[in-house]
C-alpha positions in Angstrom: 57.8 64.0 39.2 54.9 66.4 38.4 55.0 67.6 42.0 58.7 68.2 41.8 58.4 70.0 38.5 55.7 72.3 39.8 57.9 73.0 42.8 60.9 73.8 40.6 58.9 76.3 38.6 58.6 78.5 41.7 62.3 78.8 42.1 62.9 81.7 39.7 60.5 83.8 41.7 62.2 82.9 44.9 65.6 83.7 43.5 64.5 87.0 42.2 63.0 88.1 45.5 65.0 86.6 48.3 67.1 89.0 50.3 69.0 88.0 53.3 68.4 88.2 57.1 70.9 89.2 59.7 69.8 87.9 63.1 71.9 85.2 64.8 75.0 86.5 63.1 73.8 86.3 59.6 71.5 83.2 59.9 67.8 83.6 60.6 66.5 83.1 64.1 64.4 80.2 62.7 63.1 78.5 59.6 59.4 78.2 59.0 56.6 80.2 60.5 56.0 77.7 63.4 59.6 77.4 64.2 60.1 81.2 64.1 57.1 81.8 66.4 59.0 80.0 69.1 62.2 81.9 68.4 63.7 78.9 66.5 62.9 76.2 69.1 60.8 73.1 68.5 63.1 71.1 66.2 62.3 67.9 68.1 58.5 68.1 67.4 58.2 69.1 63.7 54.8 70.6 62.7 55.3 72.1 59.3 56.9 71.2 56.0 59.7 73.7 56.4 60.8 71.7 59.5 63.0 69.6 57.1 65.3 72.6 56.7 66.0 72.4 60.4 66.3 68.6 60.5 65.8 66.3 57.5 64.6 63.5 59.7 61.4 65.5 60.1 60.2 64.5 56.6 59.1 61.0 57.7 57.4 62.3 60.9 55.2 64.8 59.1 52.2 64.1 57.0 52.3 64.8 53.3 51.9 68.6 53.0 52.9 71.7 51.1 53.7 75.0 52.7 54.2 78.5 51.3 55.1 81.5 53.3 56.4 85.0 53.1 58.0 87.3 55.7 58.5 91.0 55.8 61.9 91.5 57.5 62.9 95.0 58.7 66.4 95.5 60.1 67.3 99.0 61.4 71.1 99.6 61.3 73.3 102.6 62.0 76.8 103.6 63.1 77.9 106.6 65.2 81.4 108.0 65.1 82.9 110.1 67.8 85.1 113.2 67.3 88.7 112.5 66.6 91.9 114.1 67.9 93.8 113.0 64.7 91.1 114.0 62.2 92.8 112.3 59.3 96.3 113.6 60.1 99.4 111.5 60.8 98.3 108.7 58.6 94.9 108.3 60.4 91.7 107.3 58.7 88.9 109.1 60.4 85.2 108.5 60.0 83.3 111.8 60.0 81.6 112.3 63.5 77.9 111.8 63.8 75.3 109.1 63.4 74.4 107.6 60.0 71.5 105.3 59.4 71.4 102.6 56.7 68.6 102.7 54.1 66.8 99.6 52.8 64.8 98.7 55.8 62.2 96.3 54.3 62.8 92.9 52.7 60.1 90.6 51.5 61.3 87.0 51.7 59.2 84.0 50.3 59.7 80.3 50.8 58.2 77.0 49.9 58.4 73.5 51.2 56.9 70.1 50.5 57.0 66.6 52.0 55.6 63.4 50.7 55.8 59.7 51.8 57.1 56.9 49.7 55.6 54.4 52.1 55.0 54.2 55.9 58.7 54.3 56.7 60.3 56.5 54.0 59.7 60.1 52.9 61.1 62.8 50.7 61.2 66.6 51.2 62.0 69.6 49.2 62.5 73.2 50.3 63.6 76.6 48.9 64.3 79.5 51.2 66.5 82.5 51.8 69.0 82.7 54.7 72.0 84.7 55.8 72.5 88.4 55.4 74.7 91.5 55.4 72.6 94.2 53.8 73.4 97.9 54.3 73.1 101.0 52.3 74.7 104.2 53.6 73.9 107.2 51.4 75.5 109.8 53.6 78.5 110.1 55.9 82.1 111.1 55.1 85.7 110.2 56.0 88.8 112.3 56.5 92.2 111.0 55.5 95.2 111.7 53.1 94.0 110.1 49.8 97.5 109.7 48.3 99.5 108.9 51.5 102.9 110.5 51.2 102.0 112.2 48.0 101.3 115.9 47.5 97.6 115.9 48.1 96.5 117.3 51.5 94.3 115.7 54.1 90.8 115.8 52.6 87.2 115.0 53.7 85.5 112.9 51.1 81.9 111.7 50.9 80.8 108.3 51.9 81.4 106.4 55.2 84.8 105.3 53.9 85.4 108.3 51.7 84.6 106.4 48.4 81.0 107.4 47.9 77.8 105.6 49.0 78.8 102.4 50.9 77.1 99.2 51.7 76.9 95.5 50.9 74.1 93.4 49.5 74.1 89.6 50.1 71.3 87.5 48.8 71.2 83.7 49.3 68.9 81.0 47.9 69.0 77.5 49.5 67.4 74.5 47.9 67.3 71.3 50.0 66.3 67.8 48.9 65.8 65.4 51.8 65.3 61.7 52.3 64.2 60.4 55.7 63.5 56.9 57.1 61.8 55.7 60.2 63.3 52.8 62.2 60.8 51.5 64.6 58.2 53.6 66.3 60.5 56.0 68.1 63.6 56.7 65.9 64.0 58.4 62.5 66.9 59.8 60.6 67.4 61.9 57.5 69.9 63.4 55.1 69.6 66.2 52.6 71.7 67.7 49.8 72.0 71.5 49.9 72.3 73.5 46.8 73.0 77.2 47.2 73.2 80.4 45.1 74.6 83.6 46.3 74.6 87.1 44.9 76.9 89.8 46.3 77.6 93.5 45.8 79.8 95.9 47.6 80.0 99.6 47.1 82.1 102.5 48.5 85.1 100.4 49.8 87.7 101.3 47.2 89.5 103.4 49.8 91.1 100.2 51.1 92.5 99.2 47.6 96.1 100.0 48.8 95.8 97.2 51.3 95.0 94.5 48.8 97.2 91.6 47.7 96.9 92.9 44.1 98.4 96.3 45.0 101.2 94.8 47.2 102.2 92.2 44.6 102.6 95.0 42.0 104.9 96.9 44.2 102.3 99.5 44.8 101.6 100.4 41.2 98.4 98.6 40.2 95.1 99.1 42.0 92.6 96.2 41.9 89.5 96.3 39.8 87.8 93.4 41.6 87.0 95.1 44.9 84.2 97.6 44.8 81.3 98.9 42.8 81.2 95.9 40.4 77.4 95.3 40.7 76.2 91.9 41.7 78.4 88.8 41.3 77.0 85.3 41.7 78.5 82.1 43.3 77.2 78.6 43.5 77.9 75.8 46.0 76.7 72.6 47.7 76.8 71.0 51.2 74.9 68.4 53.2 72.8 68.1 56.3 72.1 65.1 58.5 69.6 64.7 61.3 68.0 62.3 63.8 64.9 62.4 65.9 64.2 60.2 68.9 60.9 59.9 70.8 62.7 59.1 74.1 59.4 58.7 76.1 55.7 59.4 75.5 56.3 63.0 76.7 60.0 63.7 75.6 61.3 64.1 72.1 65.0 64.8 71.2 66.6 65.8 67.9 70.0 66.6 66.6 71.1 67.9 63.2 74.4 69.0 61.6 74.9 71.1 58.5 78.4 70.9 56.8 80.3 73.8 55.4 78.7 74.8 52.1 81.6 75.2 49.7 81.0 78.0 47.2 82.6 79.1 44.0 84.4 82.5 44.2 83.0 86.0 43.8 85.5 86.8 41.0 84.4 90.4 40.9 85.3 90.8 44.5 88.5 88.7 44.6 90.5 91.6 46.3 87.9 92.1 49.0 87.2 88.6 50.4 89.8 86.2 51.7 90.9 84.2 49.9 90.4 85.4 46.3 86.7 86.2 46.6 85.7 83.1 48.5 82.6 83.3 50.7 81.8 79.8 52.0 78.8 79.3 54.3 79.8 78.0 57.8 78.8 74.7 59.4 76.1 74.5 62.1 75.0 72.0 64.7 71.7 72.0 66.5 70.2 70.1 69.4 66.5 70.2 70.4 64.3 68.9 73.2 60.5 69.0 73.5 58.5 68.1 76.6 54.7 67.4 76.5 53.9 69.1 79.9 50.2 68.6 79.5 47.8 67.4 76.8 47.6 70.9 75.4 50.9 72.4 76.5 54.4 71.7 75.1 57.7 73.2 76.1 60.8 73.4 73.8 64.5 74.1 74.2 67.0 74.3 71.3 70.6 75.1 71.2 72.6 75.7 68.0 76.2 76.7 67.2 77.5 78.3 64.0 81.2 78.2 63.2 81.7 81.6 61.6 85.3 81.8 62.6 86.1 78.8 60.2 85.2 81.0 57.2 88.2 83.3 56.4 86.1 86.1 54.9 83.9 86.3 58.0 86.2 85.2 60.8 89.6 86.8 60.0 90.4 89.9 62.1 90.9 93.3 60.6 94.1 93.3 62.5 95.6 91.0 59.9 95.7 93.9 57.5 98.6 95.5 59.4 100.8 92.6 58.4 100.3 93.6 54.7 103.5 95.1 53.2 101.7 98.2 52.0 100.0 98.9 55.4 103.1 100.9 56.5 103.4 99.0 59.8 106.5 96.9 58.8 104.5 93.9 57.7 105.9 91.5 55.2 103.1 88.9 54.6 101.4 89.5 51.3 98.8 86.9 52.2 97.6 89.2 55.0 96.5 91.8 52.5 92.9 92.0 51.5 92.2 89.1 49.1 95.0 87.0 50.5 94.7 83.7 52.3 95.0 85.5 55.7 93.4 88.7 54.5 91.4 90.9 56.9 87.7 90.0 57.3 84.9 90.9 59.6 86.4 89.3 62.7 83.2 87.4 63.7 83.2 85.0 66.6 81.3 81.7 66.5 77.7 82.1 67.6 75.9 79.9 70.1 72.1 80.4 70.5 69.8 79.3 73.3 66.2 79.1 72.2 63.1 78.6 74.4 59.5 78.1 73.1 56.0 77.2 74.3 53.0 76.0 72.4 49.5 75.9 73.8 46.1 74.8 72.5 43.3 76.5 74.4 40.6 74.0 75.5 37.9 76.4 74.4 39.4 76.8 70.9 41.1 73.5 70.0 41.5 74.6 66.3 44.0 77.3 67.4 47.6 76.8 68.7 49.2 79.8 70.3 53.0 80.1 70.6 55.7 82.3 72.0 59.5 82.1 72.3 62.7 83.9 73.3 66.3 83.4 72.3 69.7 84.7 73.4 72.9 84.4 71.3 76.5 85.2 71.9 77.8 88.4 70.3 79.6 87.8 66.9 81.2 91.2 66.6 84.1 92.1 68.9 84.7 95.7 69.9 88.0 95.7 68.0 86.3 94.9 64.7 83.8 97.8 64.4 85.4 99.6 61.4 84.6 96.9 58.8 81.4 95.8 60.6 79.8 99.2 59.8 79.0 97.2 56.6 77.6 94.2 58.4 76.4 95.2 61.9 74.9 91.9 62.9 75.0 92.7 66.6 71.6 91.7 67.9 71.6 89.2 70.7 67.9 88.6 71.7 64.7 87.7 69.9 61.2 87.7 71.2 58.4 86.1 69.2 54.7 85.3 69.3 52.6 83.4 66.8 49.5 81.2 66.1 48.1 78.6 63.8 44.5 78.1 62.9 43.4 74.7 61.5 40.4 74.8 59.2 37.8 72.1 58.6 39.5 70.9 55.4 42.7 70.2 57.2 44.3 73.3 55.8 45.9 75.8 58.1 47.4 79.2 58.2 49.9 80.6 60.6 51.6 83.9 61.4 54.4 85.1 63.7 55.9 88.4 64.8 59.5 88.8 65.9 61.1 91.7 67.7 64.9 91.9 68.3 65.6 94.8 70.7 68.4 97.2 70.0 72.0 96.1 70.7 75.1 98.3 70.6 78.8 97.4 70.2 81.4 100.2 70.5 85.1 100.0 69.8 88.1 101.9 68.6 88.6 102.8 64.9 91.4 100.5 63.8 92.9 103.3 61.7 92.4 106.1 64.2 93.0 105.1 67.9 91.5 108.5 69.0 88.1 107.7 67.6 85.3 105.4 68.8 82.7 103.8 66.5 79.4 102.5 67.8 77.3 100.0 65.8 73.5 99.6 66.5 70.8 97.3 65.2 67.2 96.4 66.1 64.8 94.3 64.0 61.2 93.4 63.3 59.7 90.6 61.2 56.2 89.6 60.3 55.6 86.3 58.6 52.6 84.5 57.2 52.3 80.9 55.9 49.6 78.6 54.4 49.8 74.8 54.5 47.7 72.1 52.8 
């Protein structure tokens, strides 16, 4: 109980400082410094306390330990808009031509994890970490459109990417997982964890789309929503579960599988007219399989594959095309639930993401107190070319990660580890949904440096 209390006292610090990643979609490329140093592979052979966040069965395989870590995550995001033939006329909504870079390029992200055995066959684990992410901050850019539709005002160019001032979103997530694991025989273990999550979200500069909301349509076009943009941070809380198994199939081959359920969240009431439905932003389910092969006494090879069901979450998976079925979109639509904030309201249009991860760990014979690691991963693209307009806010388009890292074990059985990640630039181009004569290109590349200490 004292250990759990000391652990809990660190949570306010974590909650205050966690900002979110955007790598494999908006999940991190791994959890824990060792896992990350192999691009997220190695689930089947856990080596750090944070491994229970990948598979709760790891708790009974690991020795009793505590791990603290911090990463410095740096995503570089931008959009580039082409020239337009419409330029805001004829009902078009045109993004001002040129390239605009997002600010906020550095995010410190701490985490903590602990495992302890109840006996030889049962163990507990506790973790707190940040995950997810759609963080952008565009302080320049402009848009050209008719701000009052058929009203008397002319076509105008207004500041901000969407013509409503500085634009961007900020999503911060804190995950706390409490795990129980049990060993059955010498070769099999299983585990289960409860997941408790807090989210904070803010959106700015998107009020231009207020006429496409359920609130506006339901009022007959007379009432604009006040729960859509520039409402500072709103918070939501939720819970889910994770189960996992680990099997030592042979002396040299280990296999693991884990599944995380949807995490059901309370609504962001201050953004009920932005997310579908009514401000809900659940966290999608995920399944992972891992295999590790002991190729030599000092060499181990890893392969993991995981799949995240982004399309099951309306706010993330619904297409922007749904908005044209809204009665106030001017396209003859009659479905009020297709408006922003409705049960079929437009979202980011993300696809499910499948990631293939490869890792290697090696202990040099001349320096057995060191373990060197490297990894690479490749994921499917979550953002379709037809969804670029809204995804200016969340350009999670990277597809590859390359990592290196190392662990040094000291004489007192304590160790420190570090890893470096580079995600090369990826681009997705597509047509502006509100101006078919214009092309928008999204770009992102990333760096991350992480350190951890275990005892």
